[in-house]
C-alpha positions in Angstrom: -12.4 -68.2 64.8 -13.3 -64.6 64.9 -15.0 -62.9 61.8 -13.2 -59.8 60.6 -14.3 -57.4 57.9 -11.6 -55.2 56.3 -12.8 -52.3 54.2 -10.5 -51.2 51.4 -8.7 -53.6 49.1 -5.6 -51.4 48.4 -2.1 -52.5 49.1 -2.5 -52.0 52.9 -5.9 -53.6 53.2 -4.8 -56.7 51.2 -1.7 -57.0 53.3 -3.8 -56.9 56.5 -6.1 -59.6 55.0 -3.1 -61.8 54.1 -1.5 -61.5 57.5 -4.6 -62.2 59.5 -5.7 -65.1 57.3 -2.3 -66.7 57.6 -2.7 -67.2 61.4 -5.8 -69.4 61.0 -7.4 -67.5 63.9 -9.5 -65.1 61.8 -12.1 -65.5 59.2 -11.4 -62.6 56.9 -13.7 -60.8 54.4 -12.2 -58.0 52.3 -14.7 -55.4 51.1 -14.3 -52.9 48.3 -16.6 -51.2 45.8 -14.2 -52.0 43.0 -14.3 -55.5 41.4 -11.0 -54.7 39.7 -9.3 -53.7 43.0 -10.5 -56.9 44.7 -9.4 -59.0 41.7 -5.9 -57.5 41.7 -5.3 -58.1 45.5 -2.8 -60.8 46.2 -4.8 -62.9 48.7 -4.9 -66.5 50.0 -7.8 -68.6 49.1 -9.2 -68.4 52.6 -10.0 -64.7 52.3 -13.5 -63.9 51.1 -14.0 -60.9 48.9 -17.2 -58.8 48.8 -18.0 -56.1 46.2 -19.9 -53.4 48.2 -20.6 -49.7 48.0 -20.4 -48.7 51.6 -22.2 -45.4 50.8 -25.4 -47.4 50.2 -27.6 -47.1 53.3 -27.5 -50.2 55.4 -25.2 -52.1 53.1 -22.1 -52.1 55.3 -24.1 -52.7 58.5 -25.6 -55.8 56.9 -22.1 -57.0 56.0 -20.9 -56.5 59.5 -23.6 -58.7 61.1 -22.0 -61.3 63.3 -18.5 -59.9 63.0 -16.0 -59.4 65.8 -14.5 -56.3 64.3 -14.3 -54.1 61.2 -10.9 -52.6 60.2 -10.8 -49.5 58.0 -8.1 -49.5 55.4 -10.2 -47.1 53.2 -9.4 -43.5 52.2 -9.6 -41.1 55.2 -12.8 -39.5 53.9 -14.7 -42.8 54.4 -13.5 -43.2 58.0 -16.6 -41.8 59.7 -19.0 -43.8 57.5 -17.3 -47.1 58.5 -17.1 -46.1 62.2 -20.8 -45.2 62.2 -21.7 -48.6 60.6 -19.6 -50.3 63.3 -21.5 -48.5 66.1 -24.8 -49.4 64.5 -23.8 -53.1 64.0 -22.3 -53.3 67.5 -18.8 -54.5 66.4 -15.3 -53.4 67.4 -13.8 -50.7 65.2 -10.1 -50.1 64.2 -8.7 -47.7 61.6 -5.5 -46.3 60.1 -6.6 -42.7 59.6 -4.4 -39.7 60.1 -7.4 -37.3 59.7 -7.9 -35.3 62.9 -11.6 -34.5 62.2 -12.4 -38.2 61.5 -10.8 -39.2 64.8 -12.9 -36.7 66.7 -16.0 -38.3 65.3 -14.8 -41.7 66.2 -14.3 -40.5 69.7 -17.8 -39.2 69.9 -19.2 -42.5 68.7 -17.2 -44.4 71.3 -18.9 -42.6 74.2 -22.1 -44.5 73.7 -20.7 -47.7 72.0 -20.8 -51.1 73.7 -17.6 -52.1 71.8 -14.1 -50.8 71.4 -13.2 -48.0 69.1 -9.5 -47.8 68.4 -8.5 -45.3 65.7 -5.0 -44.5 64.3 -3.7 -48.1 64.5 -1.0 -47.7 61.9 2.6 -46.4 61.9 2.1 -42.7 62.4 -0.3 -42.1 63.9 -0.1 -45.4 65.8 3.1 -47.1 66.7 4.9 -43.8 67.0 2.6 -42.8 69.8 3.2 -46.1 71.6 6.9 -45.5 71.5 6.8 -41.8 72.5 4.5 -42.5 75.5 6.8 -45.4 76.6 9.8 -43.1 76.5 7.9 -40.3 78.2 6.8 -42.5 81.1 10.5 -43.0 82.1 10.9 -39.3 83.2 9.7 -37.5 86.3 8.9 -34.4 84.3 9.0 -33.8 80.6 10.6 -31.1 78.5 10.2 -32.2 74.9 8.8 -35.1 72.8 9.9 -35.0 69.2 8.5 -37.6 66.8 9.8 -38.2 63.3 8.6 -40.8 60.8 9.2 -41.3 57.1 8.4 -43.9 54.4 11.0 -43.4 51.8 12.3 -45.0 48.6 15.7 -46.7 49.1 16.8 -45.5 45.7 15.2 -42.0 45.0 15.5 -41.1 41.3 13.4 -38.0 40.8 13.4 -34.3 41.8 10.9 -35.0 44.6 13.2 -37.8 45.9 9.9 -39.7 46.5 7.9 -42.7 45.2 4.4 -43.6 46.1 4.4 -46.1 49.0 0.9 -45.7 50.4 -2.4 -43.8 50.0 -2.0 -40.8 47.7 -5.1 -39.2 49.3 -3.5 -39.7 52.7 -0.2 -38.0 51.7 -1.9 -35.0 50.2 -4.2 -34.6 53.2 -1.3 -34.6 55.7 0.5 -32.0 53.5 -2.5 -29.7 53.5 -4.3 -29.8 56.9 -3.2 -27.9 60.0 -0.9 -29.7 62.4 -1.3 -30.0 66.1 1.7 -29.3 68.4 2.5 -28.2 71.9 4.6 -25.1 72.0 5.7 -23.6 75.3 3.2 -25.8 77.1 0.2 -24.7 74.9 -1.7 -26.8 72.4 -1.6 -24.9 69.1 -2.0 -25.5 65.4 1.0 -25.0 63.1 1.1 -25.0 59.3 2.0 -28.0 57.3 5.3 -28.2 55.4 6.9 -25.6 57.8 9.5 -25.7 60.5 11.8 -27.7 58.3 14.9 -29.2 59.9 17.7 -31.5 58.8 19.3 -34.4 60.6 21.6 -37.3 59.9 21.0 -41.0 60.7 23.5 -43.7 59.7 25.4 -41.2 57.6 22.3 -40.2 55.5 20.9 -36.7 55.6 17.2 -36.2 55.8 14.8 -33.3 56.2 11.7 -33.2 58.4 8.7 -30.8 58.4 5.3 -30.5 59.9 2.5 -32.7 58.6 -1.0 -33.3 59.9 -2.3 -36.2 62.1 0.9 -37.9 63.1 0.5 -37.0 66.8 -2.8 -38.9 67.0 -4.3 -38.2 70.4 -1.0 -37.7 72.1 -1.2 -33.9 72.0 -4.3 -34.1 74.2 -2.8 -36.8 76.4 0.4 -34.8 77.2 -1.2 -31.3 77.3 0.0 -29.6 80.4 2.7 -32.2 81.0 5.3 -31.2 78.3 6.8 -28.0 77.1 7.4 -29.1 73.5 5.6 -31.8 71.5 5.7 -32.1 67.7 5.5 -34.5 64.8 7.3 -34.2 61.5 7.5 -36.3 58.4 10.9 -37.4 57.2 11.9 -37.0 53.5 15.1 -36.6 51.6 16.3 -32.9 51.3 14.5 -30.9 48.6 11.1 -32.5 48.8 9.4 -29.9 51.0 10.4 -27.0 48.7 8.9 -28.6 45.7 5.7 -29.6 47.5 5.3 -26.0 48.8 5.6 -24.7 45.2 3.0 -27.2 44.0 0.6 -26.7 46.8 1.0 -23.0 47.5 2.4 -21.3 44.4 0.4 -23.3 41.9 -2.6 -23.6 44.2 -3.0 -27.3 44.0 -4.0 -27.5 47.7 -7.3 -26.3 46.4 -7.3 -28.9 43.5 -6.4 -32.1 45.3 -7.9 -34.2 42.5 -5.4 -32.7 40.0 -2.5 -33.2 42.3 -3.5 -36.8 43.0 -3.7 -37.5 39.2 -0.2 -35.9 38.7 1.3 -38.0 41.5 -0.3 -41.3 40.3 0.6 -40.6 36.7 4.2 -39.4 37.2 5.5 -41.0 40.4 6.0 -44.8 40.2 5.2 -47.0 43.2 8.0 -49.0 44.7 8.4 -52.0 47.0 12.0 -51.1 47.7 11.4 -48.7 50.5 12.5 -48.0 54.1 10.5 -46.8 57.1 12.3 -44.6 59.6 11.0 -44.2 63.1 12.9 -41.6 65.2 11.7 -40.4 68.6 13.6 -38.2 71.0 12.3 -37.4 74.5 14.0 -35.1 77.1 13.1 -34.4 80.6 14.2 -34.6 84.3 14.8 -37.8 86.2 16.1 -37.7 89.7 17.0 -34.0 89.3 19.0 -34.5 86.1 18.1 -33.4 82.6 18.3 -36.5 80.4 17.5 -37.5 76.8 16.4 -40.8 75.5 16.1 -41.7 71.8 14.4 -44.6 69.9 15.6 -45.1 66.3 14.6 -47.9 64.0 14.7 -48.6 60.2 12.5 -51.3 58.7 13.0 -52.5 55.1 10.8 -54.2 52.6 11.0 -58.0 52.6 9.2 -61.2 51.6 6.2 -62.0 53.9 5.0 -65.5 53.1 4.8 -65.8 49.3 4.7 -62.1 48.6 7.3 -59.3 48.7 5.8 -56.5 50.9 7.0 -52.9 51.1 8.2 -51.6 54.5 5.2 -49.3 54.8 2.9 -52.2 54.1 4.6 -54.3 56.7 4.7 -51.7 59.4 1.2 -50.4 58.9 -0.5 -53.8 58.5 1.5 -55.3 61.4 0.5 -52.5 63.7 -3.2 -52.8 63.2 -3.1 -56.6 63.3 -1.2 -56.4 66.6 -3.8 -54.2 68.1 -6.6 -56.4 66.9 -4.8 -59.4 68.4 -4.5 -57.7 71.7 -8.2 -56.8 71.6 -9.1 -60.3 70.7 -7.1 -61.9 73.6 -8.4 -59.5 76.2 -5.2 -57.4 76.6 -7.1 -54.3 75.7 -10.5 -53.0 77.0 -13.5 -54.3 75.0 -15.5 -51.1 75.3 -15.0 -47.4 74.7 -12.4 -45.2 73.1 -8.8 -46.6 73.2 -5.8 -44.4 72.4 -2.6 -45.7 71.0 -0.7 -44.4 74.0 -2.9 -46.7 76.2 -1.0 -49.7 74.6 2.1 -50.9 76.3 5.2 -51.0 74.1 6.5 -54.2 75.6 3.2 -56.0 75.0 3.0 -54.6 71.5 6.5 -55.8 70.6 5.8 -59.2 72.1 2.8 -59.7 69.9 3.3 -62.0 66.9 2.5 -59.1 64.6 4.2 -56.4 66.6 7.4 -58.4 66.4 7.8 -57.0 62.9 9.2 -53.9 64.7 11.1 -55.7 67.4 13.3 -57.6 64.9 15.1 -54.5 63.9 17.7 -52.8 66.0 16.5 -50.2 68.5 19.0 -47.6 69.4 18.2 -46.3 72.9 20.6 -44.0 74.8 20.6 -41.8 77.9 22.7 -38.7 77.8 22.9 -35.8 80.2 
């Protein structure tokens, strides 16, 4: 039984702990500095909890002693601290971060590490890159790769058409930081909340706009191989305009703590959500310009004894699947591992990855 440490006892961290413990294959310890957070987590009796301030020098390193891996489900600004502790302790490292700067630091640490460092193991970045790379591999040459993901309330009831479904810090960060994209073959940065578009899926209209981090390392991987590559977050129409007013006109991009307080005070969380994954790739195959699309909707449901939101299910299942593949030798045990290095078929065949495979995939070729 492999010892796993999970840092962060929020909704995602506790879901990961629950899923891993349920297999009987992992001995799970959930770490957080907040006793209240640990106490409120819905966990099986087999999960050990540990109150720990990871900022304290040597504390996390000591907690990681003898572990197989540490999984970061903590806020993005703690990513590098956890990765550095993993490198010092000599354990495998996996995270969910969308933060570009943090991932660059993880990559640096991986160069001299004797264990695997696998960042961005969630939904987006994460699963979205696995899908996009799989579709891209089917073409002789690429024209465009367009990646769209959203975690939305099934029943929106406010002007933002949004409810809190995951990390507030993470949402604000991806709305504020520059976004990577490939435009006319060149890797560039584009502003967040811009390049808004609308599309329909299953009769519902959505908007999508630039947000940071969703491409993961795919921009670097496909640089020089594709004309257009971009990632946009899906929301219901009207959301982007209000967010731009809050962040730009009212200057809350410079007062993120205030915006976080507003969100968490005014926007209720919901378990009744839907995750939308929509990837379209076009390119040439045997001399013909073709397009292939992957579309998937995942809804909240009961997992074991607990109702889990769609974003909890998709995010936790993704990092658990990658951990499983690392544990069984399907992934390299050393160095920096990108999400696009993971085969889609192997991911979907995994007991955790199957959470995505259960839902209908729409895949079509069109000239």
